[in-house]
BADREN-845908 format. One record per residue: chain; z, x, y of N, C-alpha, C in turn; residue number from 1. Coordinates in nm, 3 decimals, decimal comma. Each point is the difference from the previous one (the first is absolute). Layout:
N
chain | n.w | n.u | n.v | ca.w | ca.u | ca.v | c.w | c.u | c.v | n
A | Z | X | Y | Z | X | Y | Z | X | Y | NUM
...
// end
This chain:
169
chain | n.w | n.u | n.v | ca.w | ca.u | ca.v | c.w | c.u | c.v | n
A | 6,718 | -5,139 | 16,202 | 0,026 | -0,053 | 0,177 | 0,159 | 0,083 | 0,047 | 1
A | -0,031 | 0,037 | 0,101 | 0,111 | 0,060 | 0,103 | 0,077 | -0,087 | 0,113 | 2
A | 0,139 | -0,003 | -0,043 | 0,033 | -0,091 | 0,130 | 0,139 | 0,071 | 0,044 | 3
A | 0,091 | -0,013 | 0,072 | 0,113 | 0,036 | 0,040 | 0,123 | -0,016 | -0,109 | 4
A | 0,021 | 0,123 | 0,004 | 0,138 | -0,050 | -0,103 | 0,113 | -0,067 | 0,070 | 5
A | 0,103 | -0,035 | -0,081 | 0,142 | -0,065 | 0,083 | 0,114 | 0,056 | -0,088 | 6
A | 0,118 | -0,012 | 0,052 | 0,141 | 0,033 | -0,081 | -0,057 | -0,055 | -0,130 | 7
A | -0,008 | -0,071 | -0,016 | -0,010 | -0,128 | -0,189 | -0,063 | 0,101 | -0,050 | 8
A | -0,095 | 0,142 | 0,083 | -0,065 | 0,091 | -0,087 | 0,041 | 0,092 | -0,059 | 9
A | 0,152 | 0,025 | 0,080 | 0,083 | 0,160 | -0,039 | -0,035 | 0,041 | -0,130 | 10
A | 0,081 | -0,066 | -0,112 | 0,028 | 0,071 | -0,109 | -0,180 | 0,004 | -0,074 | 11
A | -0,103 | -0,042 | 0,027 | -0,096 | 0,002 | -0,021 | -0,055 | 0,169 | 0,004 | 12
A | 0,009 | -0,037 | 0,178 | -0,051 | 0,167 | 0,044 | 0,114 | 0,068 | -0,074 | 13
A | 0,064 | 0,040 | -0,018 | 0,095 | 0,070 | -0,014 | -0,043 | 0,092 | -0,115 | 14
A | -0,062 | -0,135 | -0,113 | -0,046 | 0,062 | -0,130 | -0,094 | 0,073 | -0,008 | 15
A | -0,114 | -0,100 | 0,085 | -0,090 | 0,068 | -0,006 | -0,029 | 0,182 | 0,094 | 16
A | 0,082 | -0,040 | 0,102 | -0,015 | 0,149 | 0,033 | 0,063 | 0,122 | -0,062 | 17
A | 0,129 | -0,027 | -0,082 | 0,048 | 0,081 | -0,118 | -0,070 | 0,041 | -0,099 | 18
A | -0,056 | -0,117 | -0,046 | -0,067 | 0,025 | -0,109 | -0,170 | 0,061 | 0,018 | 19
A | -0,028 | -0,029 | 0,074 | -0,142 | 0,113 | 0,097 | 0,039 | 0,133 | 0,015 | 20
A | 0,118 | 0,069 | 0,058 | -0,011 | 0,139 | 0,018 | 0,126 | 0,067 | -0,039 | 21
A | 0,085 | -0,057 | -0,080 | 0,135 | 0,070 | -0,083 | 0,007 | -0,008 | -0,194 | 22
A | 0,039 | 0,013 | -0,014 | 0,011 | -0,036 | -0,150 | -0,056 | 0,049 | -0,099 | 23
A | -0,085 | -0,002 | -0,130 | -0,098 | -0,047 | -0,068 | -0,078 | -0,119 | -0,022 | 24
A | 0,049 | -0,113 | 0,106 | -0,091 | -0,088 | 0,022 | -0,127 | 0,030 | 0,081 | 25
A | 0,024 | 0,098 | 0,069 | -0,058 | 0,059 | 0,141 | -0,097 | 0,074 | -0,030 | 26
A | 0,021 | 0,110 | -0,162 | -0,113 | 0,026 | -0,071 | -0,113 | -0,021 | -0,036 | 27
A | -0,004 | -0,154 | 0,016 | -0,147 | -0,073 | -0,072 | -0,100 | 0,014 | 0,121 | 28
A | 0,035 | -0,013 | 0,157 | -0,089 | 0,021 | 0,077 | -0,004 | 0,124 | 0,102 | 29
A | -0,072 | 0,016 | 0,047 | 0,022 | 0,208 | 0,073 | 0,052 | -0,049 | 0,118 | 30
A | 0,080 | -0,078 | 0,010 | 0,105 | 0,061 | 0,175 | 0,140 | 0,017 | -0,053 | 31
A | 0,027 | 0,064 | -0,132 | 0,119 | -0,011 | -0,009 | 0,105 | 0,145 | 0,068 | 32
A | 0,090 | -0,029 | 0,015 | 0,108 | 0,128 | 0,105 | 0,095 | 0,048 | -0,112 | 33
A | -0,031 | -0,042 | -0,179 | 0,108 | 0,043 | -0,075 | 0,044 | 0,146 | -0,002 | 34
A | -0,138 | 0,102 | 0,004 | 0,063 | 0,076 | 0,036 | 0,002 | 0,096 | 0,025 | 35
A | 0,061 | -0,047 | 0,167 | 0,046 | 0,017 | 0,092 | 0,143 | -0,004 | 0,035 | 36
A | 0,008 | -0,147 | 0,016 | 0,135 | -0,046 | 0,051 | 0,085 | -0,094 | -0,172 | 37
A | 0,084 | 0,031 | 0,014 | 0,092 | -0,092 | -0,096 | 0,080 | -0,186 | 0,093 | 38
A | 0,043 | -0,001 | -0,061 | 0,029 | -0,117 | 0,027 | -0,129 | -0,148 | 0,049 | 39
A | 0,069 | -0,097 | 0,101 | -0,047 | -0,070 | 0,059 | -0,155 | 0,014 | 0,127 | 40
A | -0,048 | -0,055 | -0,007 | -0,129 | 0,009 | 0,134 | 0,048 | -0,092 | 0,094 | 41
A | 0,165 | -0,118 | -0,031 | 0,049 | -0,126 | 0,096 | 0,061 | -0,064 | -0,074 | 42
A | 0,062 | -0,064 | 0,091 | 0,116 | -0,097 | -0,100 | -0,093 | -0,125 | 0,075 | 43
A | 0,123 | -0,154 | -0,063 | 0,012 | -0,108 | 0,134 | 0,033 | -0,006 | 0,109 | 44
A | 0,138 | 0,099 | 0,033 | 0,060 | -0,015 | 0,116 | -0,082 | 0,084 | 0,120 | 45
A | -0,070 | 0,051 | -0,036 | -0,125 | 0,107 | 0,055 | -0,127 | -0,059 | 0,078 | 46
A | -0,074 | -0,124 | -0,110 | -0,074 | -0,070 | 0,047 | 0,036 | -0,156 | 0,104 | 47
A | 0,092 | -0,025 | -0,073 | 0,105 | -0,094 | 0,087 | -0,030 | 0,066 | 0,140 | 48
A | 0,054 | 0,063 | 0,029 | 0,049 | 0,056 | 0,140 | -0,184 | 0,066 | 0,098 | 49
A | -0,056 | 0,042 | -0,092 | -0,179 | -0,016 | 0,050 | -0,047 | -0,130 | 0,041 | 50
A | 0,002 | -0,160 | -0,074 | 0,027 | -0,099 | 0,095 | 0,046 | -0,015 | 0,111 | 51
A | 0,118 | 0,087 | 0,022 | 0,085 | -0,029 | 0,087 | -0,039 | 0,063 | 0,146 | 52
A | -0,082 | 0,148 | -0,029 | -0,041 | 0,070 | 0,101 | -0,092 | -0,073 | 0,100 | 53
A | -0,006 | 0,052 | 0,060 | -0,060 | -0,080 | 0,194 | -0,159 | 0,071 | -0,083 | 54
A | -0,101 | -0,085 | 0,057 | -0,114 | 0,039 | -0,024 | -0,073 | 0,059 | -0,143 | 55
A | 0,091 | -0,059 | -0,128 | -0,048 | 0,035 | -0,136 | -0,022 | -0,122 | -0,057 | 56
A | -0,114 | 0,021 | -0,105 | -0,098 | -0,051 | -0,056 | -0,029 | 0,010 | -0,165 | 57
A | 0,057 | -0,096 | -0,110 | -0,076 | 0,122 | -0,129 | -0,086 | -0,161 | -0,033 | 58
A | -0,100 | 0,112 | -0,029 | -0,141 | -0,123 | -0,083 | 0,061 | -0,018 | -0,115 | 59
A | -0,076 | -0,045 | -0,093 | -0,007 | -0,046 | -0,131 | -0,119 | -0,032 | -0,083 | 60
A | -0,040 | 0,059 | -0,120 | -0,083 | -0,064 | -0,071 | -0,002 | -0,052 | -0,108 | 61
A | -0,028 | -0,095 | -0,015 | 0,051 | -0,112 | -0,086 | -0,153 | -0,025 | -0,071 | 62
A | 0,082 | -0,007 | -0,146 | -0,066 | -0,037 | -0,126 | 0,054 | -0,039 | -0,129 | 63
A | -0,094 | -0,108 | 0,031 | 0,078 | -0,139 | -0,096 | 0,141 | -0,017 | 0,026 | 64
A | 0,007 | 0,023 | 0,155 | 0,182 | -0,025 | 0,059 | 0,068 | 0,066 | -0,035 | 65
A | -0,032 | 0,155 | -0,054 | 0,082 | 0,099 | 0,011 | -0,031 | 0,077 | 0,074 | 66
A | 0,077 | 0,067 | 0,050 | -0,006 | 0,157 | 0,084 | -0,024 | 0,079 | -0,029 | 67
A | -0,139 | 0,054 | 0,034 | -0,042 | 0,142 | -0,103 | -0,044 | 0,113 | 0,128 | 68
A | -0,008 | -0,060 | 0,097 | -0,011 | 0,121 | 0,087 | 0,123 | -0,021 | 0,151 | 69
A | 0,026 | 0,084 | 0,074 | 0,048 | -0,011 | 0,123 | -0,033 | 0,101 | 0,124 | 70
A | 0,032 | 0,008 | 0,123 | -0,027 | 0,070 | 0,080 | 0,093 | -0,019 | 0,103 | 71
A | 0,116 | 0,099 | 0,101 | 0,084 | -0,054 | 0,091 | -0,065 | 0,039 | 0,102 | 72
A | 0,004 | -0,049 | 0,166 | -0,079 | 0,047 | 0,058 | 0,107 | -0,054 | 0,138 | 73
A | 0,011 | 0,104 | 0,085 | 0,085 | 0,019 | 0,081 | -0,078 | 0,017 | 0,150 | 74
A | 0,038 | -0,073 | 0,107 | -0,113 | 0,015 | 0,118 | 0,113 | 0,114 | 0,127 | 75
A | -0,086 | 0,052 | 0,035 | 0,105 | 0,109 | 0,052 | -0,127 | 0,038 | 0,161 | 76
A | -0,012 | -0,076 | 0,093 | -0,059 | 0,007 | 0,072 | -0,134 | -0,032 | -0,003 | 77
A | -0,083 | 0,060 | -0,009 | -0,110 | 0,021 | 0,011 | -0,100 | 0,005 | -0,174 | 78
A | 0,116 | 0,067 | -0,065 | -0,034 | 0,039 | -0,139 | 0,080 | -0,095 | -0,093 | 79
A | -0,069 | -0,005 | -0,115 | 0,074 | -0,048 | -0,150 | 0,046 | 0,083 | -0,104 | 80
A | 0,101 | 0,033 | -0,027 | 0,092 | 0,082 | -0,109 | -0,062 | -0,069 | -0,122 | 81
A | -0,026 | 0,061 | -0,082 | -0,035 | -0,097 | -0,129 | 0,059 | 0,085 | -0,150 | 82
A | 0,078 | -0,059 | -0,037 | 0,081 | 0,055 | -0,141 | 0,057 | -0,101 | -0,075 | 83
A | 0,072 | 0,039 | -0,125 | 0,046 | -0,060 | -0,112 | -0,121 | -0,113 | -0,071 | 84
A | -0,142 | 0,121 | 0,001 | -0,123 | -0,053 | -0,059 | -0,008 | 0,027 | -0,121 | 85
A | -0,004 | -0,100 | -0,087 | 0,043 | -0,075 | -0,134 | -0,120 | -0,046 | -0,082 | 86
A | -0,049 | 0,017 | -0,158 | -0,078 | -0,051 | -0,011 | 0,082 | 0,021 | -0,184 | 87
A | 0,008 | -0,063 | -0,053 | 0,036 | -0,035 | -0,159 | -0,064 | 0,113 | -0,058 | 88
A | 0,044 | 0,100 | -0,070 | -0,064 | 0,061 | -0,068 | -0,102 | -0,026 | -0,104 | 89
A | 0,018 | -0,084 | -0,048 | -0,103 | -0,064 | -0,123 | -0,115 | -0,076 | 0,080 | 90
A | 0,005 | -0,022 | 0,114 | -0,104 | -0,138 | 0,090 | -0,067 | 0,185 | 0,094 | 91
A | 0,055 | 0,156 | -0,032 | -0,089 | 0,030 | 0,093 | -0,121 | 0,081 | -0,031 | 92
A | -0,052 | 0,030 | 0,108 | -0,215 | 0,017 | -0,018 | -0,029 | -0,123 | -0,028 | 93
A | 0,074 | -0,125 | 0,055 | -0,122 | -0,109 | 0,039 | -0,031 | -0,015 | 0,146 | 94
A | -0,013 | 0,036 | 0,075 | -0,027 | -0,016 | 0,120 | 0,133 | -0,067 | 0,063 | 95
A | 0,141 | -0,021 | -0,044 | 0,081 | -0,089 | 0,075 | 0,054 | 0,066 | 0,110 | 96
A | 0,006 | 0,155 | -0,021 | 0,101 | 0,074 | 0,120 | -0,126 | 0,055 | 0,111 | 97
A | -0,163 | 0,004 | -0,025 | -0,045 | -0,066 | 0,111 | 0,007 | -0,110 | 0,014 | 98
A | 0,008 | -0,094 | -0,032 | -0,014 | -0,176 | 0,088 | 0,149 | 0,003 | 0,090 | 99
A | 0,103 | 0,065 | -0,015 | 0,145 | -0,018 | 0,022 | -0,068 | 0,116 | 0,158 | 100
A | -0,011 | 0,118 | -0,026 | -0,067 | 0,104 | 0,082 | -0,065 | -0,084 | 0,102 | 101
A | -0,124 | -0,070 | -0,057 | -0,071 | -0,094 | 0,168 | 0,081 | -0,079 | 0,001 | 102
A | 0,079 | -0,095 | -0,063 | 0,077 | -0,084 | 0,093 | 0,112 | 0,055 | 0,111 | 103
A | 0,062 | 0,110 | -0,030 | 0,039 | 0,060 | 0,083 | -0,078 | 0,072 | 0,126 | 104
A | -0,077 | -0,006 | -0,039 | -0,077 | 0,025 | 0,141 | -0,012 | -0,101 | 0,086 | 105
A | -0,081 | -0,134 | -0,068 | -0,009 | -0,069 | 0,043 | 0,135 | -0,071 | 0,091 | 106
A | 0,116 | 0,012 | -0,051 | 0,149 | -0,040 | 0,071 | 0,042 | 0,068 | 0,112 | 107
A | -0,056 | 0,156 | -0,029 | 0,001 | 0,107 | 0,122 | -0,106 | -0,045 | 0,131 | 108
A | -0,143 | -0,042 | -0,021 | -0,036 | -0,103 | 0,080 | 0,033 | -0,074 | 0,064 | 109
A | 0,079 | -0,067 | -0,052 | 0,050 | -0,183 | 0,012 | 0,087 | 0,059 | 0,116 | 110
A | 0,072 | 0,087 | -0,078 | 0,177 | 0,060 | 0,145 | -0,066 | 0,078 | 0,082 | 111
A | -0,152 | 0,050 | 0,036 | -0,044 | 0,007 | 0,128 | -0,024 | 0,221 | -0,036 | 112
A | 0,088 | 0,064 | -0,127 | 0,009 | 0,116 | 0,023 | -0,136 | 0,093 | -0,078 | 113
A | 0,027 | 0,071 | 0,116 | -0,142 | 0,122 | -0,009 | 0,019 | 0,103 | -0,142 | 114
A | 0,109 | 0,013 | -0,081 | -0,044 | 0,082 | -0,093 | 0,121 | -0,055 | -0,148 | 115
A | -0,029 | 0,048 | -0,076 | 0,130 | 0,007 | -0,102 | 0,032 | 0,114 | -0,033 | 116
A | 0,156 | 0,010 | -0,009 | 0,057 | 0,168 | -0,060 | 0,053 | -0,006 | -0,148 | 117
A | 0,025 | 0,110 | -0,066 | 0,050 | -0,036 | -0,131 | 0,086 | 0,169 | -0,006 | 118
A | 0,116 | -0,002 | -0,095 | 0,029 | 0,101 | -0,063 | -0,057 | 0,018 | -0,130 | 119
A | -0,039 | 0,082 | -0,073 | -0,016 | 0,061 | -0,085 | 0,069 | 0,101 | -0,068 | 120
A | 0,051 | -0,001 | -0,163 | 0,047 | 0,154 | -0,067 | -0,119 | 0,102 | 0,013 | 121
A | 0,017 | 0,124 | 0,076 | -0,089 | 0,102 | 0,007 | -0,055 | 0,018 | -0,120 | 122
A | 0,042 | 0,007 | -0,142 | -0,052 | 0,043 | -0,090 | -0,097 | -0,098 | -0,071 | 123
A | 0,015 | -0,126 | 0,053 | -0,103 | -0,090 | -0,062 | -0,096 | 0,008 | 0,019 | 124
A | -0,102 | 0,079 | 0,022 | -0,139 | -0,012 | 0,042 | -0,032 | -0,082 | -0,068 | 125
A | 0,000 | -0,065 | -0,161 | -0,145 | -0,113 | -0,008 | 0,090 | -0,098 | 0,112 | 126
A | 0,062 | -0,024 | 0,028 | 0,059 | -0,141 | 0,080 | -0,104 | 0,008 | 0,171 | 127
A | 0,038 | 0,159 | 0,000 | -0,029 | -0,007 | 0,133 | -0,147 | -0,005 | 0,013 | 128
A | -0,043 | 0,020 | -0,118 | -0,176 | 0,088 | -0,004 | -0,043 | -0,223 | 0,008 | 129
A | 0,078 | -0,004 | -0,086 | -0,074 | -0,165 | 0,016 | 0,052 | -0,107 | 0,140 | 130
A | 0,070 | 0,044 | 0,099 | 0,024 | -0,052 | 0,139 | -0,118 | 0,060 | 0,110 | 131
A | -0,015 | 0,176 | -0,049 | -0,128 | 0,020 | 0,053 | -0,121 | -0,079 | 0,005 | 132
A | 0,008 | -0,017 | -0,125 | -0,142 | -0,046 | -0,035 | -0,027 | -0,147 | 0,062 | 133
A | 0,116 | -0,080 | 0,019 | 0,000 | -0,109 | 0,096 | 0,039 | 0,030 | 0,143 | 134
A | -0,026 | 0,103 | 0,069 | 0,024 | 0,011 | 0,150 | 0,076 | 0,045 | 0,018 | 135
A | 0,116 | 0,067 | -0,055 | 0,122 | 0,063 | 0,082 | -0,010 | 0,123 | 0,022 | 136
A | 0,003 | 0,077 | 0,054 | 0,042 | 0,159 | 0,027 | 0,128 | 0,043 | 0,046 | 137
A | 0,040 | 0,148 | -0,080 | 0,122 | 0,032 | 0,050 | 0,052 | 0,069 | 0,135 | 138
A | 0,090 | -0,061 | 0,055 | 0,021 | 0,068 | 0,134 | 0,140 | 0,048 | 0,002 | 139
A | 0,015 | 0,140 | 0,082 | 0,119 | 0,022 | -0,068 | 0,014 | 0,124 | -0,064 | 140
A | 0,159 | 0,053 | -0,024 | -0,032 | 0,098 | -0,121 | 0,098 | -0,062 | -0,054 | 141
A | 0,099 | 0,061 | -0,075 | 0,079 | -0,053 | -0,143 | 0,159 | 0,000 | 0,074 | 142
A | 0,049 | -0,102 | -0,093 | 0,174 | -0,037 | 0,039 | 0,042 | -0,005 | -0,116 | 143
A | 0,098 | 0,049 | -0,027 | 0,142 | -0,015 | -0,092 | 0,011 | -0,132 | -0,008 | 144
A | -0,059 | -0,041 | -0,143 | 0,075 | -0,175 | -0,050 | 0,182 | 0,045 | 0,009 | 145
A | 0,051 | -0,105 | 0,083 | 0,124 | -0,009 | 0,022 | 0,066 | -0,124 | -0,007 | 146
A | 0,089 | 0,017 | -0,138 | 0,079 | -0,125 | -0,069 | 0,101 | -0,037 | 0,050 | 147
A | 0,051 | -0,093 | 0,038 | 0,098 | -0,058 | 0,100 | 0,041 | -0,082 | -0,092 | 148
A | -0,063 | -0,075 | -0,087 | 0,067 | -0,121 | -0,056 | -0,054 | 0,034 | -0,134 | 149
A | 0,103 | 0,000 | -0,111 | -0,047 | 0,031 | -0,194 | -0,087 | -0,088 | -0,014 | 150
A | -0,012 | -0,130 | 0,064 | -0,098 | -0,113 | -0,080 | -0,139 | 0,023 | 0,030 | 151
A | 0,026 | 0,123 | 0,038 | -0,210 | 0,018 | 0,056 | -0,029 | 0,120 | -0,092 | 152
A | 0,083 | 0,031 | -0,121 | 0,016 | 0,129 | -0,094 | 0,057 | 0,083 | 0,006 | 153
A | -0,044 | 0,117 | -0,047 | 0,079 | 0,101 | -0,024 | -0,108 | 0,133 | -0,055 | 154
A | -0,034 | 0,089 | 0,104 | -0,118 | 0,068 | -0,036 | 0,060 | 0,119 | -0,082 | 155
A | -0,133 | 0,033 | -0,070 | 0,001 | 0,118 | -0,159 | -0,023 | 0,110 | 0,079 | 156
A | -0,017 | 0,039 | 0,099 | -0,069 | 0,139 | 0,109 | -0,019 | -0,053 | 0,129 | 157
A | 0,016 | 0,136 | 0,061 | -0,066 | -0,056 | 0,163 | -0,104 | -0,043 | 0,007 | 158
A | 0,028 | -0,100 | 0,071 | -0,112 | -0,147 | 0,045 | -0,043 | 0,054 | 0,132 | 159
A | -0,139 | -0,043 | 0,055 | -0,018 | 0,041 | 0,109 | -0,165 | -0,173 | 0,025 | 160
A | 0,033 | -0,035 | 0,092 | -0,036 | -0,119 | 0,103 | -0,135 | 0,028 | 0,065 | 161
A | -0,109 | -0,081 | -0,027 | -0,099 | 0,025 | 0,136 | -0,045 | -0,102 | 0,036 | 162
A | -0,030 | -0,039 | 0,094 | -0,025 | -0,151 | 0,110 | -0,190 | 0,025 | -0,016 | 163
A | 0,028 | -0,136 | -0,055 | -0,159 | 0,023 | 0,035 | 0,008 | -0,208 | 0,093 | 164
A | -0,183 | 0,054 | 0,061 | -0,017 | -0,105 | 0,054 | -0,172 | -0,053 | 0,025 | 165
A | 0,008 | -0,182 | 0,074 | -0,145 | 0,065 | -0,028 | -0,017 | -0,155 | 0,137 | 166
A | -0,081 | 0,060 | 0,098 | -0,015 | -0,092 | 0,144 | -0,070 | -0,095 | -0,030 | 167
A | -0,011 | -0,111 | 0,043 | -0,065 | -0,176 | -0,039 | -0,073 | 0,033 | 0,136 | 168
A | -0,119 | -0,055 | -0,078 | -0,099 | -0,082 | 0,123 | 0,052 | -0,070 | 0,110 | 169
// end
């Protein structure tokens, strides 16, 4: 079941996102960034701030009352930005990510958005290819990852973002 998250979900969301991207737990899935960045992917304070941000929605995927997936959506005009997309590493490759992506696209349509965009680390080819198989295309060039908040991680090498976008029907 996919529903909107609330402030009460912040601790569980924080645990989920960090387990999906950083540390040894992330290596159980295919979304790990553990070889690219040290530290955490996010923290509770940052997630709390997302709830206060205008146009921001966080969807959560529930399985037996546990949050096993999430995605953050932020409306900017007629476009929806997709971020903080995570699935429990032990539950990956079961279609949960696809269901969350479809729910994000449905939310974009409800909010009368024409497209969804996101940034992805340019060396994450398996992830980029997954998005492309789901209708997303690269737009623009690469841009350096800027880390103004250490709660987002510490790069182990120079990293760059690409932007992916999907136009909605």
